[in-house]
C-alpha positions as CSV (number, residue, x, y, z in Angstrom):
1,M,-22.1,-31.0,8.9
2,T,-22.3,-33.2,11.8
3,D,-23.1,-31.2,15.0
4,P,-21.1,-32.3,18.0
5,S,-22.9,-29.6,20.0
6,P,-26.7,-29.7,19.7
7,P,-27.1,-26.4,21.6
8,L,-24.9,-24.6,19.1
9,G,-27.0,-26.1,16.3
10,A,-30.2,-24.9,17.9
11,L,-28.7,-21.4,18.4
12,L,-27.6,-21.4,14.6
13,A,-31.3,-22.6,13.5
14,T,-32.9,-20.0,15.7
15,M,-30.7,-17.2,14.3
16,R,-31.3,-18.3,10.8
17,A,-35.1,-18.3,11.3
18,G,-34.8,-14.7,12.8
19,R,-32.5,-13.5,9.8
20,T,-35.0,-14.9,7.3
21,W,-37.9,-13.2,9.0
22,I,-36.0,-9.9,9.1
23,A,-35.0,-10.2,5.4
24,A,-38.8,-10.4,4.6
25,L,-39.8,-7.4,6.5
26,P,-40.6,-4.1,4.7
27,T,-37.4,-2.0,5.3
28,E,-39.2,0.9,6.8
29,A,-40.7,-1.3,9.5
30,Y,-37.2,-2.3,10.7
31,A,-36.7,1.0,12.5
32,S,-40.3,2.1,13.0
33,V,-41.1,3.5,16.4
34,T,-43.4,1.2,18.4
35,L,-45.5,1.1,21.6
36,L,-42.4,1.2,23.8
37,P,-40.2,4.2,22.9
38,G,-36.8,3.2,21.6
39,S,-37.8,-0.3,21.2
40,T,-37.7,-0.9,17.5
41,I,-37.5,-4.2,15.6
42,G,-34.0,-3.1,14.7
43,A,-33.0,-2.4,18.2
44,Q,-34.3,-5.8,19.4
45,F,-32.6,-7.6,16.7
46,R,-29.3,-5.7,17.2
47,H,-29.4,-6.5,20.9
48,H,-29.7,-10.2,20.4
49,L,-26.8,-10.1,17.8
50,D,-24.7,-8.4,20.5
51,Y,-25.2,-11.3,22.7
52,V,-24.4,-13.8,20.2
53,E,-21.2,-12.0,19.2
54,A,-20.2,-11.7,22.8
55,L,-20.7,-15.4,23.2
56,L,-18.6,-16.1,20.0
57,V,-15.7,-13.9,21.1
58,G,-15.7,-15.5,24.7
59,L,-15.7,-18.9,23.2
60,D,-12.4,-18.0,21.6
61,S,-11.0,-16.1,24.6
62,G,-12.6,-17.9,27.7
63,R,-14.1,-14.8,28.8
64,V,-17.7,-13.9,27.7
65,D,-18.1,-10.0,28.4
66,Y,-21.9,-9.3,27.9
67,D,-21.2,-5.7,29.3
68,G,-18.6,-5.0,26.5
69,R,-21.3,-5.4,23.7
70,A,-20.7,-3.2,20.6
71,R,-24.2,-1.8,20.5
72,E,-23.6,-0.7,16.8
73,L,-26.4,1.8,16.0
74,A,-26.1,1.3,12.3
75,C,-27.2,-2.4,12.8
76,E,-30.4,-1.4,14.5
77,R,-31.2,1.3,11.9
78,D,-30.4,-0.4,8.8
79,P,-31.6,-4.1,8.1
80,A,-29.0,-4.7,5.4
81,V,-26.2,-4.0,8.0
82,A,-28.0,-6.2,10.6
83,L,-28.4,-9.0,8.0
84,R,-24.7,-9.0,7.0
85,R,-23.7,-9.1,10.7
86,A,-26.1,-12.0,11.4
87,L,-24.4,-13.8,8.5
88,V,-21.0,-13.3,10.0
89,L,-22.2,-14.6,13.3
90,E,-23.8,-17.6,11.9
91,A,-20.5,-18.3,10.1
92,G,-18.8,-18.2,13.5
93,I,-21.2,-20.5,15.1
94,E,-20.7,-22.9,12.2
95,R,-16.9,-22.6,12.6
96,H,-17.2,-23.6,16.2
97,M,-19.5,-26.5,15.3
98,A,-17.0,-27.7,12.7
99,Q,-14.1,-27.5,15.1
100,G,-15.9,-29.4,17.8
101,A,-13.0,-28.6,20.1
102,L,-15.0,-27.1,23.0
103,G,-16.9,-29.2,25.2
104,M,-20.3,-28.0,26.8
105,G,-18.5,-28.4,30.3
106,T,-15.5,-26.3,29.3
107,P,-15.2,-23.4,31.9
108,L,-15.6,-19.9,31.0
109,L,-15.8,-16.5,32.9
110,V,-18.8,-14.3,32.3
111,R,-19.6,-10.7,33.0
112,E,-23.0,-9.1,32.8
113,C,-24.3,-6.1,34.7
114,C,-26.4,-6.9,37.5
115,D,-26.3,-3.5,39.2
116,A,-26.1,-0.3,37.4
117,H,-24.2,1.3,40.4
118,A,-21.4,-1.2,40.6
119,E,-18.7,-2.9,38.6
120,S,-19.8,-6.2,37.1
121,P,-17.8,-9.3,38.6
122,W,-16.5,-12.0,36.4
123,L,-18.5,-15.2,37.2
124,P,-17.7,-18.8,36.6
125,S,-19.7,-20.4,33.9
126,T,-19.6,-23.2,31.2
127,V,-19.6,-23.1,27.5
128,G,-23.0,-25.2,27.6
129,R,-24.6,-23.0,30.1
130,E,-23.7,-19.8,28.0
131,V,-24.8,-21.3,24.8
132,A,-28.1,-22.3,26.4
133,A,-28.5,-18.9,27.9
134,V,-27.9,-17.0,24.6
135,L,-30.4,-19.4,22.9
136,S,-32.9,-18.5,25.5
137,H,-32.2,-15.0,25.1
138,T,-32.5,-15.1,21.3
139,V,-35.8,-16.9,21.5
140,H,-37.2,-14.4,23.8
141,H,-36.0,-11.3,21.8
142,H,-37.7,-13.1,18.9
143,A,-40.9,-13.2,20.9
144,I,-40.5,-9.3,21.5
145,L,-40.0,-9.0,17.7
146,A,-43.1,-10.8,17.1
147,V,-45.2,-8.7,19.5
148,T,-43.5,-5.5,18.1
149,A,-44.2,-6.6,14.5
150,L,-48.0,-7.4,15.4
151,S,-48.2,-3.8,17.0
152,L,-47.1,-2.5,13.6
153,G,-49.7,-4.6,11.7
154,L,-47.1,-6.9,10.1
155,P,-47.4,-10.6,9.7
156,V,-45.5,-13.0,12.1
157,D,-44.7,-16.7,11.9
158,V,-45.5,-17.5,15.6
159,D,-42.9,-20.4,15.4
160,L,-40.2,-17.6,15.4
161,A,-41.1,-16.8,19.0
162,L,-41.3,-20.4,20.4
163,A,-38.6,-22.0,22.6
164,P,-37.4,-25.4,21.6
165,A,-39.1,-27.0,24.6
166,T,-42.5,-25.3,23.6
167,R,-42.0,-26.8,20.1
168,R,-41.1,-30.3,21.4
169,H,-44.1,-30.2,23.8
170,R,-46.6,-29.1,21.1
171,N,-45.3,-31.8,18.7
172,Q,-45.6,-34.4,21.5
173,I,-49.2,-33.5,22.0
174,A,-50.0,-33.2,18.3
175,Q,-48.8,-36.9,18.0
176,G,-51.1,-38.0,20.6
177,G,-48.7,-38.3,23.5
178,S,-48.7,-36.7,26.9
179,A,-46.6,-33.7,27.8
180,I,-42.9,-34.3,28.5
181,P,-42.3,-33.5,32.1
């Protein structure tokens, strides 16, 4: 499939890497309590899936409502539920990639809580900005997953927690080049 949207392709690849890692985890580790109370591998994975889902709904409606996330508790307690949800979301990304109708500059409205004591305003954004933000959010939650797994004594592929720019930088250095500014 040709990707008219490299950011969506990067998000899809990052999601697949996370799903593959979650699928290989011991089931009991998924909801194990860690150093930070309430912050299980399952809770972190569910949280990032919520953001991807909000993005996909917003790509269809023109309004990305990060405040209106589902926060499905079954998804953070049961890895099988989370893996099924991840596959559905990956299919949604693939659908948008295949359609190619949305340009990265397409305007969107976005809502995300910035103040726990005030109603969140709808703010202007673009498809590209939101895809990039959700990709960054996903990478950072993968890093939290990695640290959480290490705290439980589980093996982690450090590439899971690397941003695309960090991978590019390391590849450039490994090939004998200088860092990309």
